[in-house]
C-alpha positions in Angstrom: -25.0 49.4 5.9 -26.9 52.4 4.5 -28.5 51.6 1.2 -27.9 55.2 0.1 -24.2 54.8 0.5 -24.2 51.6 -1.6 -26.3 53.5 -4.3 -23.9 56.4 -4.2 -21.0 54.0 -4.9 -22.9 51.9 -7.4 -24.1 54.7 -9.7 -20.7 56.3 -10.6 -19.1 52.8 -10.6 -21.7 51.7 -13.2 -21.0 54.8 -15.4 -17.2 54.2 -15.1 -17.6 50.5 -15.9 -19.9 51.2 -18.9 -17.4 53.7 -20.4 -14.5 51.3 -19.9 -16.4 48.4 -21.4 -17.5 50.5 -24.3 -13.9 51.8 -24.9 -11.9 48.5 -24.3 -14.4 45.6 -24.4 -14.7 42.9 -21.7 -11.3 41.3 -22.1 -9.6 44.7 -22.8 -10.5 45.8 -19.3 -8.1 43.2 -18.0 -5.4 43.6 -20.6 -3.6 46.5 -18.9 -3.5 44.6 -15.6 -1.2 42.0 -17.0 1.3 44.5 -18.5 3.0 45.4 -15.2 3.5 44.0 -11.7 1.6 47.0 -10.3 -1.4 46.0 -12.5 -1.1 42.4 -11.4 -1.0 43.5 -7.8 -4.2 45.5 -8.2 -5.9 42.5 -10.0 -4.7 40.1 -7.2 -6.0 42.5 -4.6 -9.4 42.5 -6.3 -9.5 38.7 -6.5 -8.7 38.4 -2.8 -11.3 41.0 -1.8 -14.0 39.5 -4.0 -13.2 36.0 -2.8 -13.6 37.1 0.8 -16.9 38.8 -0.1 -18.1 35.6 -1.9 -17.6 33.6 1.2 -19.5 36.1 3.3 -22.2 36.5 0.7 -22.7 32.7 0.5 -23.2 32.4 4.3 -25.3 35.6 4.5 -27.6 34.5 1.7 -28.1 31.1 3.3 -28.8 32.7 6.7 -31.4 35.1 5.2 -33.1 32.5 3.0 -31.8 33.8 -0.3 -30.3 31.7 -3.1 -26.6 32.5 -3.2 -25.9 31.1 -6.7 -27.1 34.1 -8.7 -25.0 36.5 -6.6 -21.9 34.3 -7.0 -22.3 34.1 -10.8 -22.8 37.9 -11.1 -19.7 38.5 -8.9 -17.6 36.1 -10.9 -18.7 37.6 -14.3 -19.2 41.2 -13.4 -16.9 41.8 -10.4 -18.0 44.3 -7.8 -21.5 44.6 -9.2 -22.5 41.4 -7.5 -21.6 42.5 -4.0 -23.0 46.0 -4.5 -26.3 44.9 -5.8 -26.5 42.1 -3.2 -26.0 44.8 -0.4 -28.5 47.1 -2.1 -31.2 44.3 -2.2 -30.3 42.6 1.1 -33.2 42.5 3.6 -32.6 45.1 6.4 -31.9 43.9 9.9 -35.4 45.0 11.0 -37.1 43.1 8.2 -35.0 39.9 8.9 -36.1 39.7 12.5 
């Protein structure tokens, strides 16, 4: 995966997350998700996607000699920041070989 693409996603996502956190607080970000079935569906989708990524990230970190625990903790506490930063800092295929 191109690091520039990950950075292009990470930068505006960081700005959006910072503004949302500033306006609503950490728990307030999730409050709207529980007010309708549509919001709960989006939250469930996020949980499923991040769970799949956590499994992949665990195996990939072990295979590349990285400690998977920091990445799992960041993902569980900060959502998509964990996978995005993991991909940004992941050794490239040329470096790994």
